N, C-alpha and C positions, 0 to 999 in steps of 0.2 A: 369210717371216712366218708366224706362226700363223694357220691359217684356222679361223674360228669360223662354224657354219652353223645356221640356224634356219629353220623355216617358219612362215608366218603365214596361218591359214585365213581368208579374207574372206566369213564367213558371216553377218555382221551388224554393227552399230556396236560400237565398243569402249566399254568401262566402266571404272571405276576398279580393279576386280579385274585386268582385262587389263592395264592401264598398269602397276601397282605389281608384278603378279606375273610380267609377261613383257616388256612393252614397255621400261620403264626399265632393268631388268636388261640386255636386249640392247643398248640405246643405249650403256650404260655399257661395254660389252665392246669397242666401237670403240676404246678406249684400249689394249687387249690385243692386237689383231691385226686381220686383215682379216675383216669380217663379211660373210657372204653372207645376205642377208635376202630370202626367197623368198615372194611372194604365192601360196601353192599353191591357185590356182583350180580345177586338176583335182581336188584333194581335196575342195574345196568342192561338187563336183558330186555327192557321195554325200548331200548333205542339202539343196542348193539346186537347184530344178528350174524356176525362173522365171528365162529367160535375161536380161531387163532387170534384174532384181534382182541377179543375180550380177555383171553388169557393173557396177552402181551399188555394190554391196558392195566390188568389187575396187578401184574408184577411189577410194572413201572411205577404204578401208584404207591406199591409198598416201598419199593427202593427210594422213591422221591421223599416220602414222608420220614423214612428212617434217616435219609441224608439231611433233612432239613431239622431234625431234632426230636421227633417221636422216640421216647425212650421205653423199650420193652420192660426195664425194671421197675418203672412207675406207671406204665399204662398196660392195658390189655388189648393188643393190636392183632387183628385176625380177619379172616375172610368170612363173610356171612354164610356162604354156602358150605363152610365147613361144620356148621352147627345147624343140623336139620330142624331143631326146635323152633327156628325162625319161621319156617313154612307151616309147621304143624300148629303152632299157636296163632298164626294168621288165620288159619281156617276155623278154629274156635271163635276167634274175635268176630270173624264174618257172620257167624250166626246170630250175633246181637247188634250188628251194624245197620242201621236203617239206610235204604237206598238213598233217601232224600238228603241224608247227610253228606254222602259221596257226590251226589248230583251237584250240590252247591259249591264244590270244590273248583275254584278259578284256574288252578294249574292244569287240570285235565282239559278244560275248555280251551285254554290258552295253546296247549300243545296240539290238540285237534285242529285248531284255527291255523297252527303252522304247518299242518300237513302230515302230523303223525297218525298211525293208524288206531281206530278206535278200539282197542283191544281191552278185554277184562282186566289184564294185568295193569295197564295204564290207568283204568278207572279205579281199581282196587289198591293202587299204589299207596294211599294214606293207610290202609290196613296193615300192610307188611311193614311200614314204617312205625305203626304202633307196637307191633309184635317186637321189632328190633329194640324199642326203647323199653317195653314192659318186661321182657325176659330178664333183664338185669336190675330191677328195682331201682332205676335211675332216679337220682334226686334233681339233677339239673340237666336240661337239654338246651344247648345254645343253638339258636337258629337266626338266620337272617329274616328280615321283614317279609321277605318272599314266601317264607315257610311258616310263618305265623299261624295261617288258617289250618295248616296241617297238623300243628300241635294242638290247636283247639279241637279238632276232629280227634286226635288221640285221647285228650282228656275226656271227651263225650263218650268215646268207647269204653273207657275205664269205669265210667260212672254207670253205663249201661250193663256190663258185665258183673259189676259189683251189686248193682240193684237185683240182677237176677240170681246170683249165687252167693252172696255175701262177699265180705271184704277180701277178695281174691288177689287183686292186683293194686300196686301202688300207684297213686296219682302223682305223675311228674309235674315239675315246675319249669315252665319255659324261662329261657333267659333270652330275651330278644335284642339283638344287637342294632338298636335304633341309631346309634351314631357312627357306624361304620361308613367311612367315606366310600364313594363310587371310584373305583380305579379306572381312569380313561384309557382308552385304547389308541391306536395309532392314528385314527380319525377323530378323536375327541369324545366319541361315544363310549359307553360302558364297555370295558374289556370284556369281551365274549368270543367264544370260539364260532359261535353262530353268525357273528358279524365279520369274521376273518380279520380282526384287528389286534390280535394278541402278540404279547412277546413271552415266549416260553421260557421256562426256568433255566433249563440246561442246554440251551442252543450252543452249538460250536461258535467260537468267538467271532469269525469271519461272518457267519450268518447272523448272529446278535447285532454286530455293528451295522450291517446292511439293514436289519429290521429297524433299528432305532433311527437310522438315517431316514427312513420312509415316513416318519411321523409328519403328519399333514401340518403346515404352518401357513401363515399369511405371507403376502409379497413385500412386506416392509424392507426397505432397502438396508444394507449393513450399516451404513452410518447414522441411520435414524433410530431415536429411542423406541423401545418396544414395551408394549404392555404386559407386564407379568401376570396380571390377574387373568385366571382362566387359562393360562397357557398349559398345554399337555406336556410340554417338556418340563416345566417347573413342577407340575403337580407329580409327575413321576420321580422327579429329582428329590422331592421331599421325602420319599419313601426309603431312599438308599443312600442319601448323603447326609453329613453333618449339619446341624442347624447353621454353624458358620459359613460352610460352604453354600448352603441355599441362600442365605442372605446376600453372599458375594454375587450369585448369579442374578438375584433380583435387582441388585444394585446395577449390575452390568447391563441388564435389560433396559433399565430406564436411562442408563448414561449414553447408549448408542455406541457405535463404533465396532461392534462385534456382531457377525452374522449367525444365523440360526444353526449353520453348520458347526460352529465352534461349541455352541451350547449342547447340541445333540452329541458331540464327541464327549463332552464332560459327563452327559447322562450315560452313555455307553460305558465309559470307564468306570462310573459309580455302580452301575448294575453289575458289571464283571466283577469288580473287587468285593461287592457286598455278598455274591453268592460263591466266591472263590472257596471258602472253607467247606460249604455244603457240596460243592463239585468235587471236591477232593474225597470227602466221605463217600460220595456217590461212586466214584471210581473204585474204591475200596470194596464197596458192597458188589459192585459189578464183577469184580474179580474173584469174589467168594459167594457165588449164588446160593450155596448151601446153607449159608448163615441166614439167608433171608427166609429159606424154606424152614429152618429150624425156629426162627422168631415167630412166624405165622403159625407153625403147628403148636409151639408152646402157648401162644396167645389163644388158639383154639381150644386147647385143652382146658385152660383157666375159664374160658368163656362156656365151654360145655359143661363144666362142673355145676356153674351158676344156673345156666339155662335148664338143665335137667331138673335141678331142684324146684325152680320156678314152675316149669311146665308140669312136673309131678303135683304141684299144689292145684295147678288148674284142673288137670286130669281128674283128681279126686273130687274137687268141687263139682264139676260138671257131669260126673258120673262114669267116665271112661275108666275101665279096668286097668 
C-alpha cells in the first residue's frame, strides 16, 4: 500500500486557510493509501516556549483533525514526541548533512528576518523533517510550494547517507500542490495567523458572525452593482457553498440593490452550516478525552513498530550496536 506522510505543526488553532489548504486535502488522501499524519510537536518547540500552551495546542490539533475526518482505522495518527527514533535518526542524518545545504534554505532566513531567534533547532529544522519522512519509508510527501525546497533537502540527505552506507533509506517522492488556491483572510491578504486576519474553524457562533462581518470591503453603495472578481466574500463563499448558491451571489453582486452586510450574512451562515457536522463530532471528542488519548497512543504504537525497524536498519549500517 502507498504510504503518504505529512506533518502537522501544533502551534495554534486552525483556521479556514489551514483546513482548505492542507487539512481537507490530507483527509481526502486516505482514499489513496495509508496516511501517516504526525503532530510534529518537536518542530513546534522552535516557536512555542510555553509548555502548557504546547500541550494545549497539540491536544486541540488532535481533536480538530479527528473532528474533520482523520480516520485512525485508515491512518497512523500520532505525536512525534511519542516516537524517540525521530530525534535519534535526525542525529545520524546530521552527520552527513552539509552545512551549505542548510544555509541555502530560505525558510530559515525568512524566519530570522521576521524576528525568530537564530537557534540550532530552527537551522536544522529540515533535518528533523527528513527524519520524520524517512523513518516510515514514505512513498509520497504532499507539500505546498513553500515547502518544496525542504523536500529537495530531504532527497539530498537520502542520497548522501546512501552514498556513505549503501541503500539504507528510501528516496521519497514529493507531491507539490502547485494549484492550491490561496485562501484570503479578512483583509484580502493570504489568511495567516501572523497577519491576524483568520477565521478559526470552531469559533463560537456569535464570534464567528462578528469575525465574518469584519471582512474588509470597499465603499460601493447598496444600490450600486458590485464587482465579484477578487471579492474576499465570494472567494470564501466558494469554499463552503454550493455552485448554485455561489452563482446566485455573483449575479446579485452584479445586479446591485444588495449591500455587503447581506452578502457577509450569507457567508457566515454557509461557514456555520459547512462545519456543523465537524463541530458536533468535536463536541463528542471533548466529552470523551480518553478516546483521544487512546487514538494517539495506538497510532504511536503502530508508528514505533515501523520506526524501530527502520532505525535498526540504519544503526546496523552506520555501525551502532
